[in-house]
C-alpha positions as CSV (number, residue, x, y, z in Angstrom):
1,M,-156.4,-10.6,87.3
2,R,-156.0,-6.9,87.6
3,I,-153.5,-5.0,85.4
4,T,-152.2,-1.8,86.9
5,N,-150.7,1.2,85.1
6,S,-147.2,0.5,86.7
7,M,-147.3,-3.1,85.3
8,M,-148.1,-1.8,81.8
9,A,-145.3,0.8,82.1
10,D,-142.8,-1.8,83.3
11,Q,-143.7,-4.1,80.4
12,F,-143.4,-1.2,78.0
13,L,-140.0,-0.4,79.3
14,L,-138.8,-4.0,79.2
15,D,-140.0,-4.3,75.6
16,A,-138.4,-1.0,74.6
17,N,-135.1,-2.1,76.3
18,E,-135.1,-5.4,74.3
19,S,-135.8,-3.5,71.1
20,L,-132.8,-1.2,71.8
21,N,-130.6,-4.2,72.5
22,R,-131.6,-5.8,69.2
23,L,-131.0,-2.5,67.4
24,A,-127.6,-2.1,69.0
25,K,-126.7,-5.6,68.0
26,A,-127.8,-5.0,64.4
27,Q,-125.9,-1.7,64.3
28,Q,-122.8,-3.5,65.6
29,Q,-123.1,-6.1,62.8
30,V,-123.4,-3.3,60.2
31,D,-120.5,-1.4,61.6
32,S,-118.2,-4.4,61.8
33,T,-119.5,-6.0,58.6
34,K,-119.5,-9.3,60.5
35,K,-122.6,-11.3,61.2
36,I,-121.0,-13.0,64.2
37,N,-119.1,-10.8,66.6
38,G,-119.1,-13.3,69.5
39,I,-120.0,-16.9,70.1
40,E,-123.2,-15.9,71.8
41,D,-124.5,-14.2,68.6
42,D,-124.9,-17.5,66.8
43,P,-123.3,-20.7,68.3
44,L,-124.1,-22.9,65.2
45,A,-122.7,-20.4,62.8
46,T,-119.6,-19.9,65.0
47,M,-119.0,-23.7,64.9
48,A,-119.5,-23.8,61.2
49,S,-117.0,-20.9,60.7
50,L,-114.4,-22.6,63.0
51,K,-114.7,-25.8,61.0
52,A,-114.3,-23.9,57.8
53,R,-111.2,-22.1,59.2
54,N,-109.7,-25.4,60.2
55,K,-110.4,-26.8,56.8
56,L,-108.7,-23.8,55.1
57,S,-105.7,-24.3,57.4
58,S,-105.3,-27.9,56.5
59,L,-105.7,-27.0,52.8
60,S,-102.9,-24.5,53.2
61,E,-100.7,-27.1,54.7
62,Y,-101.6,-29.4,51.9
63,Q,-100.6,-26.8,49.3
64,D,-97.3,-26.2,51.1
65,S,-96.6,-30.0,51.0
66,V,-97.5,-30.2,47.3
67,S,-95.2,-27.2,46.6
68,T,-92.3,-28.8,48.5
69,A,-92.9,-32.2,46.7
70,T,-92.9,-30.4,43.3
71,S,-89.6,-28.7,44.1
72,Y,-88.1,-32.1,45.1
73,L,-89.3,-33.7,41.9
74,K,-87.9,-30.9,39.7
75,E,-84.5,-31.1,41.4
76,N,-84.5,-34.9,41.2
77,G,-85.4,-34.7,37.5
78,N,-82.6,-32.3,36.9
79,A,-80.1,-34.4,38.8
80,V,-81.2,-37.6,37.0
81,D,-80.8,-35.8,33.6
82,S,-77.3,-34.8,34.6
83,L,-76.5,-38.3,35.8
84,N,-77.8,-39.7,32.5
85,S,-75.5,-37.4,30.5
86,V,-72.5,-38.3,32.7
87,I,-73.2,-42.1,32.3
88,Q,-73.6,-41.6,28.6
89,S,-70.2,-39.9,28.4
90,A,-68.6,-42.7,30.4
91,Y,-70.2,-45.3,28.2
92,E,-68.9,-43.6,25.1
93,L,-65.4,-43.4,26.6
94,I,-65.4,-47.1,27.6
95,V,-66.6,-48.1,24.1
96,S,-63.9,-46.1,22.5
97,A,-61.3,-47.5,24.9
98,N,-62.5,-51.1,24.1
99,S,-62.5,-50.5,20.3
100,G,-58.7,-51.2,20.1
101,G,-55.9,-49.3,18.6
102,K,-55.3,-47.2,21.7
103,T,-51.9,-46.7,23.3
104,A,-51.3,-47.0,27.0
105,G,-51.2,-43.3,27.2
106,N,-54.5,-42.9,25.5
107,L,-56.0,-45.6,27.9
108,A,-54.6,-43.7,30.9
109,D,-56.2,-40.5,29.6
110,I,-59.5,-42.3,29.2
111,G,-59.1,-43.8,32.7
112,N,-58.5,-40.3,34.1
113,E,-61.6,-39.0,32.3
114,V,-63.7,-41.9,33.6
115,A,-62.4,-41.2,37.2
116,G,-63.5,-37.5,36.7
117,L,-66.9,-38.7,35.6
118,R,-67.1,-40.9,38.7
119,D,-66.4,-37.9,40.9
120,E,-69.1,-36.0,39.0
121,V,-71.6,-38.9,39.7
122,F,-70.8,-38.6,43.4
123,S,-71.3,-34.9,43.2
124,I,-74.7,-35.3,41.6
125,A,-75.6,-38.0,44.1
126,N,-74.9,-35.6,46.9
127,S,-77.0,-32.8,45.5
128,T,-79.2,-30.9,47.9
129,L,-82.4,-28.9,48.0
130,G,-82.1,-26.4,50.8
131,T,-80.4,-28.4,53.6
132,A,-81.7,-31.9,52.6
133,Y,-79.8,-34.3,50.4
134,L,-82.0,-35.5,47.5
135,F,-80.7,-39.1,47.2
136,S,-79.9,-40.0,50.8
137,G,-82.9,-42.2,51.5
138,N,-84.5,-42.0,54.9
139,S,-81.8,-39.8,56.4
140,S,-81.9,-36.5,54.4
141,K,-79.3,-35.0,56.7
142,T,-76.4,-37.2,55.5
143,P,-74.9,-37.3,52.0
C-alpha cells in the first residue's frame, strides 16, 4: 500500500486535534477542580457519585428524623416528670385527708386542691411540641 504525503499530513492533523481535545479536557478539569464535568467524562464515576449523593441525602433525612425523635423524647420526659410530681402531690393530699381529724371545710379545701391537680394533669396530657400533641396517640392533631 502506498502512503502519500497528504495521508501523513491528515493523520498528523487528526492526532494533533485529539491531543488538543485531551489537553482542553484536562485544562477544564484543572480549572473547575472537578474530575467529572459531564456524564460523558466518566460514566462509572458519575454513577458512583450519584449513588453517594443519594446516600448522603438519605442520611440527612435520617439525622432529621433522629433529631425530631430526640425532641419528642425530651418533651415527653419533661411532661412525665411534671405528671409524676402532680400525682405525688395528689397522693399526699389524699393520704392527709384520709388520716382523720379533718373538718368538712378542710376536706372541701383538699377536694378543691385535688380538682386543681386534675386540671393540671389534663393540661400536661394536652402538651404539644410544635403543632403536634404529645400524648394523643395516632392522631397528633387532636388533644
